[in-house]
N, C-alpha and C positions, 0 to 999 in steps of 0.2 A: 504493500500500500504506500502510495506517495505521501510524504509528510512535508508540511509547510516548513521551510527552512533548509530543505535538502538541496544539494548542488547537483545540477544536471550536467554531465560531462565535465565535472569539476570547474564549471564556469557560471552557469545561470542559477541563481538562488531563488527558489520558489517562495513567493511571499503571500500570494492570495489566489484562491480558486475563483475564477470569474465566469466559468461556463463549462458545460459538459454535454455530451451527446452519446449516441449509440456506439461510436467508434473511438472517441477521444475525449480528453479533458483539457481545458485551457486554463493556464495560470498567468497571473501577472508575476513577472520575475525581474530580478535586477542583474544587470551585466556589469560586474565591477571592473572588467577590463576596459570598457569604453564609458563606464559610469553613466549608464542610461537604463531606463525601464524598457522592457520588451514584453511581448506576449508569447508564451511558448505552448504549443499544442503537443500533447503526449498521446500517442496511439495506445489504446488499451492492450494490455499484454496478451489477453486471450486471442485477440485478432492478430497480433503481431507474430504469433506462433505459426500462422499459416504462411508458408513460403511464398505462395502466389500473391496473397494480400500484401505481404511485406514488400515484394518487388514492385507491385503496382503503386504502393504508397511512395516508394522511393522515386519511381518514374514520374508520378504526378507532382511530387515536390520539386523535381528538377524543372518540369514544365511551368509550374506556377512561378518559379523564381525568374523565368524569362519575362514576366509581365512587368512593365514599367509604365505606370499610368497614375495620374493624380487622384483617380477615384478607385484605385485598387490598393488594398493594404499590402505594403511591401514585405516580401520575404527577405529576411536578413541572413538566416543560416538554417542548416538542416543537418541531422546526424542521428546517431543511435546511442542510447545510454543503457548498458547492460541488456542489449538485445531489443530494447523498446525504441522505435523510431520517434523522432520529434521534428517539429518545424518551428523556427523562431521568426516571429513577425514584429514589425514596428508596433509599439503600444500606442493605441489611439484612445485618448481620454474622451469622455463624453458619454453618450448613451447610444443604444441601438435604435434603429428606426422603429422596431416593435415597441420598445419602451416609450418612445415619443408618442406613438399612436395611442398607447394605453393611457399616457398622461394627459394628452390633449384631446383625444377623440379624433374625429375626422380633421384632416389638415386643411388650411386654406388652399383653394384650387390651384393657384399659381405655384405655391410651394410644393404641392404634390406633383405637379407636372415637372417642376424643376428637378426634384429628386429622381423622378422616373428617367429624365434625360441623363442625369449623372450616372445612374445605375446602368442605363443603356449604353452609355459611352464606355463604361468599364467592361461590359459584356462584349461590346464590339472589339475591344482590344484583345480579349480572351479568344474570341472566335477567329480573329486574324491569326492567332497562334495555334489554331486548330484545337482549342481547349474549350470544352463545354462545361459550364459550372455545375449543372444538375441539381442544385439546391438553392435556387434564388428565393429568398424569403426575407422579411424585415429583420429577423433575428441575425441575419448575415450581412446587414448593412449598418455600418457605424457612422454616427454623426459626430464629426470632430468639433473642437471648440470654435472653429471658424464657421461652422454650419455646413461644411461640405459632407456629402455622402461618400463613404469609402467601403467598397465591397470586399468581403473576406471569404475564406473557405472555398476558393476556386478549385474545382476539380477533385477535391479530396473524396467526395462521396461516390465517385464513379464506380469503383469496383464493388462497393457494397450493394449498389442498386442494380447491378448487371443481371442478377438472377430474378428480378421481378419483385412484386409486392410481398408475397407470402413465402419466399424461400426460407427453409428451416434455418433458424439461428440468425437470420438477418434482421436488422432494425432499420426500417426505412426512415424513421423520424416523422416529423409533422407532414401530413398530407394536405394541409390547407392550400398549398400552392402547387401541387403536383399536376403535371400535364396528363391528359388522358392516355397517351401512348406510354408514358412512364409508369402510370398506375397499372397498366396491363402487361408490363414487362417487356415491351417492345424496345427497339433501338431508340436511344435518346440522342437528339440532335440539337442544333442551335435553335430550331423552332420550339423545342421544349423549354429552353430558357426564355424565349419570347412569351410563351404562354404564362410562365410563372411571373415574369415581370408585369404582364397585364393584370394578373391577380393581385400582385403587390400594389399596383396603381389603384385598382378597385378598392383595396382596403384603406389606402391613404385617403381616398375620396369619401368613403362611407363610414370609416371607423371600425370596420370588422370584416373578416374574411367572408366570402360569398356563401359557403356551405357549413352547416353544422350537422352532426350526427352522433350516435352513441359510441362509435368506434372509428379509428383511423381508416380502416378498410371501407367502412360505409361512406366516409367523407370522400375517399379516393373514387369510389364508384359514382358518387354524385358528379365529380369532375368528368367522368366518362359519359354519363347518361343525361345530365340535366344542364340546360343553359344557365349562364350566370344571371342572377336577378338584374332587372333593368336599373342601371346606375343612375339614370336621370329620374326615375320614379323615386328613388331613395334620396336624391339630391337634385331638385329641379333646376337649380341655377347653373348646373353643368351644361356646357354648350353641346350642340349636336356633334360638332367636330371632335370634341374630346371623347364623347360617348362612342363615336365610331372607331376611335383608336382602341379603346378598351374592348369593344366588340370584335374587331378584327384580330387583335393580339390573342384573344382567348377563344378563337374558333376551335371547335372540337377536331376538325380535320386539318392536318398540317398544311395541306395545299391551299387552304382558305386563310391561313395566317399570313403575316408579313413574311416575305422570303428571307429577309435579313433584319437584324436588329437595327441596322443603320436606317432602313426605311421607316421603321417605327420611330426612331429618334428624330428623323427629319419632320415627320408629322407632328410630333410632340413639340418640337421647336417652333413650328408655325402656330400651333395652338397657343403656346405661351406668349408669342409675340402678339397675336391677335387679342388675347385676353388682356395684355398690358395696354394695347391700344384702345380697347373697349372701355376699360376702367380708368385708364390714365394713371395707374399707379402699380407698383410692385414692391414687395417687401421681402426681407430675409434672403434666402438662397435664390429666389426667383430673380432678384436684381443681379446677382453674380452671374447666373446663367444667361440672362439677357445680354450682358456685356460680352459674352463669349460667342454670340451669334454672328454669322457672317453672311455675305451675299444677299440674295433676294429675301431670305427669311428675316434678316435683321431689319429690313425696310418696313416691315409691319409694325415694329415696336417704336414707340416714341423715342426720339433721339435723346431727350432729357433723361430717360431711364437708362439708356445704354452708355451715355457719356455725360454724366452729371456735371463734372467740372467744366468741360468744354461748353455745355449749355448754359452754365451760370454766366460766363463771359458774354455769350451771345445774347442772353436775356437782358443784360445791362445795356448792350448796344441797341437792342430793339426798343427798350423803354425810352432811350434817348430820341429815337426816331418816331415813336408812336404818335406824338402830338400832331405831326404833319400828315399822318396816314389816316387818322380817324375819319375825317370828312370824306375821304375817298372811299374807305371801306363801307361807310354808311350808305352809299349809293348802290352797292353791289347786291345782286340777288343771291339767294342761298345756293351755295355750291359745295361739292366735295372737293378734295384735292385734284384739280385738273378736270373736274367733271362738268358736264353741261348742266344747265339749270334743272333743279328738281322741284316738282310741284310742292309749294309750301303747305304745311299742315294747317288745317282749319282749327279754330279754337276748340279745346276740349279733347284733342287727339294727340297722341305721342307716338314716336317711332318705336318699333319693336327692335331691340338689339339682336342682330343675327350674327352668328359666328362666320368667319371667313370661308368656311367649308360647308355652309348650310344649303347651298344651291345644288340641284341635280337635274340632269336632263331627263326627259320622259318620252319614250318612243315605243309604246306597247305593240304597235302594229307593224313595226319594222322587222326586217330579217335578223338584224343583229341586236335590236333593242336599244341602240344607242343613237344619240343625236348631239354631236359635238360635245361629249362629256368633259373633255379636257378644258373647255372654255366656260363651263357652267358657272363657276365661282367668280368669274370676271364681272358679273352683274352686281357683285357686292364689294368691289375694290375701290369705289369712289373715283374711278378714272373714266373720262369720256372717250378716251382713245382706245379703250378695250371693250369687247362685247362678246356675248354668246350669240351665235347665229345658227339658223337651221342649215341642214344640208341643202344642196341645190336641187330644186324640183322644176325642171323645164316645163313640164306639163301640169304643174300644180300638184297638190296632194292627191287629187283624183287620179292623175296619171300613175301614181305610185300605189294606188289602191289603199290609201290611208284617209281616215277622217280628220287627221290632224297630228301635230306633234306638240310638245310642250316643255316647260321648265318649271320646277317647283322648288319652294324653299321650306326647310324644316325649322320651325320655331323652337324646337327643343322640348316643348310640352304643349298640350292643348291650350290655346288662347282664343279669346273672342275678338278676332281681328275685324276691323271695320272698313279698312281701305287698303288697296294695293296700288302703288304708283310705279310707273316705269318711264324710262326715257329710251327712245329709239331713233336711229337715223334712217330707218326704212318705214316711215308711216304708211298707213293704208291697209295693213293686214287686219284681219278680223280675229278677235279673241274674246274669251270669257275666262273668269276665274272659277276654279273648282276647289273643293276642300275635302280632306279626309284625315283620319287619325292613323291610317296605315298608308302603304303605297300599293293600291290595287293593281292587278294585272291588266286591267282594261279601263278605258275612260268611263264605262258604265258604272264602275265601282266608286267613282267620285261623286260628290254632291256639288252641283252648280250653284254658286253663291253670288253671282253677279249677272247682269245682262250681257249679251254679246255686243261688243263695241267695234267700230272701225277706228283703229288706234291712231292717235295723233302723236306728234313728236314727244309731247309730254302728256301722258295719259293717267288719269286716276279712276280706278274702278271702285265703286261703292259696293260694299259687301253686305249681304243679308244672310246671316247664318241660321236664322230661326231663333225662337225664344229660348234663351238660356244655353245656347249651343256654343261649343268651343271646338277648335280643330288644331291639330299640330302641323299639318302640311297644307300648303296653299300653292295651287298649280295655275300657271298661265297657259291655257290651252288654245293654240293657234289653229284655226280651221280654214283660213283662206289667206293666201300670200298677197303682198301688195300688187297692184296692177302692173303688168308688164315686167315683173321681177320674179326670179326663180327662188328667192330666199328672203328671209326677214331676220332682223336681229333685235336684241335687247341689250342696251348699254348699261343701264343701271336699274335696280329694282328696290323698292322699299315697301315694307309691311307696317301698318299702323293699327293702333288700338286706342280705345278711350283711355284718358288719363285716369290713373288709379289713385 
């Protein structure tokens, strides 16, 4: 039995037990040679007696030592003490992500997304080194004194889980975050880490794991058989874009998940930038992550949040110039950044905040079911020089045997919308607004909530949902193209409801 105060390899003095699992125990230890604290993981002696397990542990330790990333707990040393292998890590003061969730409950949305990005970046580093974590969970994420997430226990559980959930003598550990294929004993790949990260993100947003049951095996089978509860139902302020990331990451079939963790991180970065732009603020680790964004994603976030010192100087300059600009600005009509004029809201009506990924194309009668899907969210970017447009129909929709095509926005939850406004540079097409709480497979499944209009450059549809009705999705359904034109576009779209 290991005793506190014992020296490991005549060097590391064990001071405090800080964690344990089915295969190892972790201690805080002091290294007098370099006069620093370290964390040392000692493999259980009953497992280390298995030569195959011992060699795999050594091989995994060597692989993990190759990882050099700011969000990975650094491996310092590895060896054996009287036949028992150990790994020495940097000692990270602070708390685990699990402890933070227990202490705070659900985390602020931007903070949860920021931590998911940092964990994802650590996993990306591991995957690039052909190393799968296999045990992604909040207990294996440390939050350091600066607020950064640092992932630990990379790859160590690989050999123990290779024989499946119920192999004799094997301890799988918590199954709250286990992927379906992992629970069934199938090959574990990087998609398995993506699933577990999706579940960790779900817990950060809701405050608890998705499934509960009387046993670990029963929880694991829920991951195999049951969809995750709707994260937006549990936390309605979560955007449709963020909910879509959780849903895709936790798809039961691997081919329906993100192909790489990098793809998931990119979507999360965009969600974080859009959330910062929507609220105009970010706190904690979200601010740090925002400053690390680059390229087009960073453009979504307010510059004052990404470069606060630079923006302070700019703000002082703008204040000096503001007096001369007020009269000019007062004469301008309402515009987005670079956007054409948007129809002003009447009294008593306010704009519905939509996430930057809330728009989708709708083509239920087409062969491929798609209608310029890559451009759908351009109607929400505030830019007049970008647009979603239909495909080209030289003979109109009739010539393609279609009754129409459309574009819908997901409000994130059912709302009693009263108005849908749009801007187009191809006026003259005919359209009406339809609504639904799902995405029906045909236009007959939607409820028409406006009259059919011949659309002007700036068009406002008045919506009649019926007494006490609310809907989540609102569809602009185009039934006739502009005269002498084979296509139509929508540059900007806005959804409005009565002020609350």
